[in-house]
N, C-alpha and C positions, 0 to 999 in steps of 0.2 A: 279600435278595436274590440268588440264585445265580448267581455267574458260572464257570461252566463250570469248578468244583472238580473239578481231574482229577489231584492228585498221585498220592503214590505209595499212596496210600490207595484210589485204584482198581485201582492194579496190584494191590493185596492182594485186592481183590474178585473181579479175574481168576481168582485161585487158589482163589477159593471161599473166603475165611477171615472173611465176614461170616456170624452167623446170623443164618439167614432163619425156624428155627421159631419157635412162641408165645414173646411176650419172659417175662423174669424174672416178670412181675408177673402174666400170664396164665396161667402154668405153675401157681405158688403158689396163686391162687384156686383151679384146677380140683384142686390136689392138698385143698386144704381141704374142697371141696365133693365130691369122691367120697370124701373121710373119714367125712361124717356118715351116720350109721346108716340115718334115713332118706330115703335120695334113692332117687328111683323112675325119675326119667327126666332126662337129659342130653343137650343139642343144643348142642357146641362147633364144628362146621362144618370141622372141620378135615379134612384127607386129599386124598388127590391123585387124586382121580375123582368127580362130582358123587354117587354112588353114596355113599362113605364120606363126604363131608360132610352127608352127608342121617343119618346112622345116629345110632341112640339109643344113646350110650354105655354107660346103665346100665340101662334096663329092658326093649330089642329093641323098641318100637315106633317104626319108623322113619317118616322122612316120604318121601314123592314130591312130586313139583311140579306144581302146576295151573296152569291159564290161564283167565280169562274173559274172556269181549268180545273186544276186538281184541288183547290181550295174547299173550304168548309165553313159555313157558317157557324157550326159549333166550335170552331177555331177564335171566334172573334171575341175579345176579352174586355171585362167592365173591372176596373181595377183601382188602387187609390196612385194618385198623382202627384205633381210637385210638392202638394205641402201636406202631402202624407194622407190625408183623409178625403178630401174630395174626390169623387167618382169622376173617372176619366174613360174614354175609348180607343179601346187600342185594335186596330182593324188587324187582319192575317194579309200579310206581301210574301207572296212567295217569287212573283215573277212579273214581267207585265200584264200576262191573262192570267195567274194564278192566283188567287187571293180570296177573300173575304171583308166585305166593308157595307156600308150603310146606305139608303137612297130613298128618296121619297116614290111612291105609286101615285101620287097627285102631283101637281103642278105647282110650283111657285109664281106666284105674279111679280115678276121682278120689276121695280120701278125704275124709272128713268133717272132719280137721283136716290143714291142708298149707299148703305155702310155696310161692309162686312167685316165681323169683328169672332176672332178667335183667339185661346192658348193653344200650342202646339209643341210638340218636340219630337225632334227626327230623328230616328234610331238607328239609319243609313239611306243610300239613295242609289238608283238603279234609273234611268230614264225619266220619265213623266209622273210623278206619285202625287194626287189629288188630294187635299186637306177638305178643300170646298169648291165643290165646282156646280156652276149653274149651267145654262141653255149649251150645247154641244150641237150647234142645226147647220153648221157648214161656215164659209168664211164671214157671211153677213149676219152670222147669231151666235157667235162664241160668246161666251160668260165664264172664262175660268178663274175664278175670283181668287183662289190661292192654291199654288202647288209645288213641288219641290223637283229639282233637277238635281245634278249631284255638287253639293255642297253650297246649296242656294235654294233661295226660295222668289217665286214669280208669280204675276197675275197674265192673264193674255184675253183681251177681247177681240173678237174677230172683226174684220175687214176685206176689203177687197184682194189686199196684199197679201190673205192667209195667213196664219197661226203666226209663223217665225218672225213677220214682221209686226205684227200686233203684241208679242211679247216683252214685257219688261221686267227685268230683274231688278226685284225690290230689296234685297240683301245679302251677304254672306251667312252663312249657318257653319253654329259649332254643333255635331253630332252630340247628342244627349243633352243639350240645353234645351230647357222651357223658354218659350218667347208668348209675349202680348203681340198681338199682330191688327190691325185694323184700317181698311183699306176705303177710298170714298169715292164714289163714282156720281159724277155730275153731268148730265147731256144738257146742251143749250138747246135753244129753239129751231136749230138745225138738224139735229140731233147728235152733233161731235162731243164726245163724252172727256171731262176732263178729271184727271183723276190725282188720289194723293195718299200714301202711305206711311202709316206710321210703326214702329217697330220699337219691343224694349225686351233685353235678355235678362230674363228673369233669374236666370241661374247665376249671372255675373251680376247680381243684385241692381240690377238698373233701376233706377225710380223716375227715370223722367223719360217719355217717349222722345226717340229720335223719327224724324221726319225723312223717311229714306227716298221718296217720292215726292217731287214737288212737281206740281201745275202739267202733269204730262197727258197732252190732248192727243185723242185718236179721231180717227176719221168718222163720217156719219154713219148711224145704223150699228153701230159697235155690238148690239147683243139685243136679242127676242125678248118679248113680253112676258111669255109664260115658259116655264119648262122645269121640268125635275129638280132638285137637289141632291146633289151625292157628298156624303162625309167621309173622307174616307178612301173614296173609289170616286170613278171617274161618272158622272148623271148621266151618260148616254148607251151605256153599256157595262157589264161586268167585268173592268179591266181597270188596270193601272191604279193600284191600292195604295194607301200611302204605310210606308212603314216607318211606324212613330205611334203616337198618344194626340189626341185631341180632345178638348174641352170647352166649356162656353163659347158654342158658338151660335152666334148673334147676327141677325139681318134685319135692317130697319131700311125704312121707306126715306131717310132723308139722309143729308152728310152731317152727320157729326162733327162739330167742330174739333179743333187740338184741343180745346180747355175741358170741353166734353171728354173726349177720351183720354185726358193727362186726368181726369178727376175719377174715371172707371181703373183706371192703373194704379191711383191714390188708393181706391177704395180695396185694391187685392192687397195690398201692403198694411192694411189697417187690422190691427190683432188686439182683444182683449185677452185679459187672462182667464176671465171664466170660459170663454169659448175657444181658447186654443186648445184645449186638450190636451194630450199628451205629446209634449216636446222631446223627441229624440233624435241625438246628433254624436255619431260614434268617428266622424270625420275621416271614415273610410273612402267616400267618394267626395268629399267636399271641396278637392282642388280640382275635379272634375265638373259636378253637377251643383257646387257652389250648397251653402251653408241650410237647413231647413229655414224656410220663409219666416218663421216667427222670429228669429235670432238675425242679428246682425254686428259685423265686426266695427264698432264705431268708427275709428282713427284709421282701418284699413292696415294695423301693422301687424295683423297674423298671415301665419302661412300654413296651409292645410295639407302635410305630405307626410306621407310614412303612417297614416292611420292616427295621426296627432294634431293637436293644434298647437302653436307656438309662436310667441312673441319675437319678433325680429328688430323689433322699434324702439321707438318709446313709451313707456307705463302707459298702458291701456286695456279696454276692457271687450270682451264680447257679450251681447246682453239681449235679453228680448227685446222684441219690438212692442209687445205689452208693458204698459206703464202702469198698471192698478194689480199687481199682485198680494198688495196689504188689504184687498177685499176679499181673498178667497183661500181657503186653506188649501195647502200643496205638500209636497213632498220634493225636494230638488238635490239632487246627488252629481257629483262630477269627480274623475280621477285624474289626478295630478302625480306627477314625476320629477323628483329633485334631483338633478343629474350631473349637480356639481359643488363643491363643496367653498368654493370660491366665489367670494361676495356672499349677499344678503339671500338671493336668490325666491324674492318675497311672491308668494300665491295668494289671492284674493280671489273668496266667495261669498257674496251675499245678497241682500236686496237694498235696493236704491235706484239712483239712477244711473250709476254706472260713468260717470265722466271724472277722470284725472283734475286733480286739484290743482294746479301748477304751484300755489300759494302754500302748498304741503307735500311736497317731494313726487306730486302727481297722484297720492291718492284719491280712491273712489268718494265723494260727495255729489248730495247729501247720502248715506248711506249706514246701515248697519251690517258689518261684516264681519267673516272671518280670518285673519293675515297668519300667516303660517309662519312668519319670522316670531320665533318664540312662542307659539300658538296661541293667540289670543283673540278675545271677541272685542270689535271695536268701532266707534262711531263716528262719525264726521257728519256735523249738522250744518255746513255752510262752508262755500268759498272761503280760503285763508285761516279759517279756523284750526286749532291744534284737534287732530284725532286724539281720542281719550280711549283708554283701554277700559270697558267694562267689565270683563271676568276672564285672567289668565289662566291658561290651561298648559301643557307640555309638551315642547316642540317634538314632534317624530323623527327628524333628519332625514336623512339621504335616503332614497326607494320611494316605493310608490305608493302612495294612500290616496282613502278615496273619502271625500269629504261630503257632509250631508247638511241639508236644514230642513225643520219640519216644523211649518205655521199651522197651528190648531185653536182657534180663534185669535184671543189676544197672546196666546203661549205662542214662542218661536223657539225654538233648539238647534243650536249649531253641535255638531258632533263630527268626530274624526275614526274612520275603521284604519288603522295603521298596519304599513306593510300586506297591502291588499292584493290581492291575487286572484279573486273574482269572487263568484255566487254572491248570497244574500249580503247585505250591508249589517255588520253587525260593531256597535259602538267600542272604542275604547277608550274613548271620552267623549263627554259629552254637558251641556249644560243649557238649562232653559230659563228664558229671560221674560219678560212682558213687555210686549211689544210698542204698545202705548206708553209705555215709563222710558224706556232708555231711549225711543226714537219716536217722539211725538212729532217730529219734522217730516216723516213721511207721508205722502198721501196717493190718490190716486194717478195723480202724474208725474210722480219720478220714483213708484216702486217697480222696479223691472228685477229680473234674476241676472246675475252677472257675474265671470270669471276673467281672471288676468294676473299677472306676472310682472318682473322685472323687465327692462329690457335690455337684456341677455339672451344671444341665441345659445342653443342649447346646453341651458341648466335647468329651467322648468318646460315641462311641456303639460297636455290636456288630453282627455280623452273619455269618452261616454260620457256626456251629459243629459240627465235626463230629469225631466221638471213634468211631473203630475199635477193637475189641480183635482181637488176632493169636493165631493157637495159636502152639502151639512150632513152630518150624523142623523139629525131626523129624517133626512131625504131616503134614510138606510131602512130595512126590514128591521122587526121589533127587536133587539139585543143584538143586533152585530154591527153597530154602530159603535157599542162600545167595546166588544172585541177588536174593530180595526182600531181605535184610540188606544188598546192596550197593546196592539202587535206594533204599530207605528213607535212606540216609547220603548220596545224591546232593548234591552241591553246585554253586555255580558256581565 
């Protein structure tokens, strides 16, 4: 639970040091999408104005806002999404005929062979709610590419049997979870269409696509050639608005392979330190919606409940996906609480790969880290090597304490704010080292920020992780770089 954390990182934010554009993952996904030769339309919802956010970044079929019933286009929201940085669309959904969403006034030429891709989150269910909708011209021309019904996502292509006969459940959904979805449609020479659909639960950190529909074949002429596109609403009228959030809607005139779609998903999970911006995880909702996408529970040993992270299995670590924090300046802080005097109850916070060394009691390697048993800075260069104490501090004992790492150039400072109750970080103990001298083994492939603990439940918990990257002082207005560095080094 956040307790007025406003240390030097907040001062850094006041100097606009925090990256606020699309996250590394979203940017990488978008780069892969735009490189596809068959891309026809792309809606990413980025921009400074609503008109810019509704633009088609590829095909020129822009979207307009429409409302139905008691809905209002003023209530359509563009906000940060799963990664906390990329902009997503949140339609207004009040009822089947009440709400507001986006659709085009020009037609999309729906290809015989195509792929529809998106990222979405359903916040509630009631009847049909459209994420992406195409043709809606009767039983012989429906193309409802992605829509929800209670607790599931579906598609529907029209045929003589009507909508229900042509509808297929893609998968069950968990309310509040973010999903990556892609469905391919391939017509044969007779007009029959074969459908394959893929899904990954981003909130559950599914990194491999699951094929949830395999070769579902529909009757001839299942959808028309040209029609409007609806995003967050029905395409043929102002109704059936989506209760949730939508991002990165892409339409291709080819059926992308599973390997290509997997590469897109891999791109979404790609992060670098420089472009990850500010990473904040308070664990308040991690159990429901997953960790911040820039983080991973390496061994799956942690539970996230009661507003804290707690290790309930073997010694292991929560770490950043970005591996190159040695190449940037940053401030990282985490709060830990030692609950029990039984056993060592060791907590770790450091820079390195965050892998437990089975040959050295499960200590992290290769890494430079603060270990709370006797409170010492240690380094472990390789598997099986003895960890060595670089500098000894004084252990604060039971209670809640906040740890901090600041890297500025080659200097790396480890500090602790003892008996922490919230507010700005003020160090009771600290020590600064030359990173290249004490940890020459760290490089851009093994320099994550990580934390972790012993393998005993109810002894140590973690809260309020904040990581903020800092541009070089020369990039700041004259004089402010020096002031920032002075404040970052502030001590009791």
